[in-house]
C-alpha positions, 0 to 999 in steps of 0.5 A, spaced: 137 816 909 136 818 916 139 825 919 144 821 923 146 816 917 147 823 913 151 826 918 156 820 919 156 819 912 159 826 912 164 825 918 166 818 914 169 822 908 171 828 913 175 823 917 178 819 910 180 826 908 184 828 914 188 821 913 189 823 906 192 830 908 196 827 913 199 823 909 200 828 904 204 833 909 208 828 912 210 826 905 212 834 904 215 835 910 220 829 909 221 832 902 224 839 905 232 839 903 234 842 909 238 838 914 237 843 920 230 841 919 230 834 918 230 832 925 224 837 926 220 834 919 221 827 921 218 829 928 213 832 926 211 827 920 211 822 925 206 825 929 201 826 923 202 819 921 201 817 928 194 821 928 192 818 921 193 811 924 187 813 930 183 817 926 183 811 921 181 806 928 176 811 929 174 811 922 172 803 923 169 804 929 165 810 926 162 805 920 161 799 926 167 795 922 171 793 928 168 786 928 170 785 921 177 787 922 178 784 929 186 785 929 184 793 930 182 792 937 186 796 941 191 797 936 192 804 937 191 804 945 198 806 946 199 811 940 196 817 945 202 816 949 207 817 943 203 824 941 205 828 947 213 826 946 212 827 939 209 834 939 214 837 944 221 834 941 218 837 934 217 844 937 224 843 941 227 841 934 224 846 931 225 853 935 231 850 939 239 850 935 241 845 940 240 837 937 236 833 941 240 827 942 239 820 944 236 822 951 230 824 947 229 817 946 227 817 954 221 821 953 218 815 949 219 810 955 212 809 957 210 808 949 215 803 949 213 799 956 205 800 954 206 797 947 211 792 950 205 790 955 201 790 950 204 785 946 201 779 948 194 782 946 197 784 939 200 776 937 193 773 939 189 770 933 184 774 930 179 769 933 181 770 939 180 778 938 173 777 935 171 772 941 175 778 946 170 783 942 163 779 943 165 779 950 166 787 951 161 790 957 165 797 957 172 799 960 175 794 965 178 798 971 185 797 968 184 800 962 181 805 965 187 807 969 192 806 964 187 811 960 187 816 966 195 815 966 195 817 959 191 823 959 196 826 965 202 824 961 198 828 955 196 834 959 204 834 962 206 835 955 201 840 952 203 844 958 210 843 957 210 845 949 206 852 952 212 854 956 217 852 950 213 856 945 213 861 950 219 862 951 221 864 944 219 872 942 214 872 937 218 877 932 216 872 926 210 870 923 211 864 923 212 863 931 205 867 931 203 861 927 206 856 932 203 859 938 196 859 934 197 852 932 198 850 940 191 853 941 188 848 936 192 842 938 189 844 946 182 844 943 184 837 940 186 834 946 180 837 950 176 834 944 180 827 945 180 827 954 172 828 952 171 822 948 175 818 953 171 820 958 164 818 954 168 811 953 169 811 961 163 813 964 159 810 957 155 816 957 150 816 952 151 822 947 149 824 940 156 823 938 159 816 939 166 816 942 169 814 935 166 820 933 169 825 938 176 823 938 176 823 930 174 830 930 179 832 935 184 829 931 182 833 925 182 839 928 190 838 929 190 835 922 187 841 918 189 847 923 197 844 921 195 844 914 192 851 914 199 853 918 203 850 912 198 854 907 200 860 911 207 859 912 212 854 909 212 848 915 220 847 912 221 854 915 225 855 921 225 861 926 230 864 929 230 860 936 232 865 941 235 872 940 242 873 940 245 875 946 245 883 948 251 886 946 255 890 950 252 896 953 257 901 949 259 907 953 258 912 948 251 909 945 248 916 945 253 919 941 251 922 935 255 919 928 260 925 926 258 927 918 265 923 916 262 916 920 255 916 917 258 917 910 263 911 911 257 907 915 252 908 910 257 907 904 258 900 908 251 898 908 249 900 902 255 896 899 253 890 904 245 890 901 247 890 894 253 884 894 251 880 900 243 881 900 242 880 907 235 882 907 234 875 904 235 872 910 227 872 914 229 872 920 235 877 920 236 882 926 238 889 927 244 885 931 246 881 926 246 886 920 250 891 924 256 885 926 256 884 918 257 891 916 262 892 923 257 897 926 254 897 933 246 896 933 246 904 936 250 906 930 246 902 925 239 904 928 241 911 928 244 911 921 238 908 918 233 912 921 236 919 920 238 917 913 234 912 910 226 914 911 224 909 916 226 904 921 230 897 920 224 894 919 221 898 913 229 899 911 229 891 909 222 891 907 224 895 901 229 892 899 225 885 899 219 888 896 225 891 890 227 884 889 220 881 889 218 886 884 224 884 880 222 876 881 215 877 878 217 881 872 223 876 871 221 871 865 226 866 867 222 865 874 214 866 871 213 858 873 215 859 880 209 861 885 209 868 888 210 865 895 216 861 893 219 868 890 217 872 897 221 867 901 227 868 897 226 875 897 226 874 905 218 875 907 217 869 911 209 870 911 204 870 906 200 875 909 206 880 911 208 880 904 202 882 901 201 888 906 208 890 905 208 890 898 201 893 897 203 899 901 209 900 897 206 899 890 199 900 891 198 893 888 198 886 890 204 882 887 199 877 883 196 884 880 204 887 879 206 880 876 199 881 871 201 887 868 208 885 867 205 880 862 200 884 859 203 887 853 203 894 852 
């Protein structure tokens, strides 16, 4: 087998792997039982399935199977118009507390119109489509215009999604990973643009347009999979910080000894009974409201009496909760990631770093220590 043949074989298997990965993630997202995440998960699942369909079409082209499956001709040509809206609406549903509403369906108007316009072609018989394929001689002008329009719409949505993600404070690892994922999506879009240009201009390159387009979509699928391994995609970050509390007239006033003891007892009871630290997106303002203190009072109390700042204070409680879970025989079958999420961590990397800093060992080593007989 030639080098080109070997490369196409490897690429063909990678396409199939990406399709399988997309279906697996879509099924996993739809199985998440969080009502507030249902819309976001459905949109991301739909986006993954759209890419699986396009990669499947590229796989047919890579293996020169269009003639054997004539109904595949232009079957996915309008799906690109759904990519931008699905991506943008997914991030809106993920990062905003506001429901999307029916007006969100207007984002799919170009996709619906293009699909409706293509229906006469889609309804042709296999023989008619095969004859059309035999007479294919490069992209006609109207398909070039349609391709450029689709490209303009995609770029507009990419810009909108970048602006949307930038509005959210990068205080959690999930938001930071979403931003990294956006950059991977941008790379995917650029590769798709190159593939489209190759097809329109009929450029001779080592890689076919199908190969380039499939590779671009694999970037998206595998980048999403990597993000899912680092952080659970079903976990929802706080969209926007709460409104800034009214400025206290005596914000710089020091706590009296009696107030300090009262507040400290109240905080200790709250952490022990309500365990608010298990909320991975807990903010200083949230905890202050829960213990009937101002954010300034709570920050001052923790900094001066708890051996660290607010983040250190929460992480100590989360590590203690995780240590108890890792030594609990009834939770021996649970994964460390699941236990860390229940303890309040929303990032595997942050959990490992904090846990080792406080205990001198990784969570896995800590659990193994408990299983080792004395």
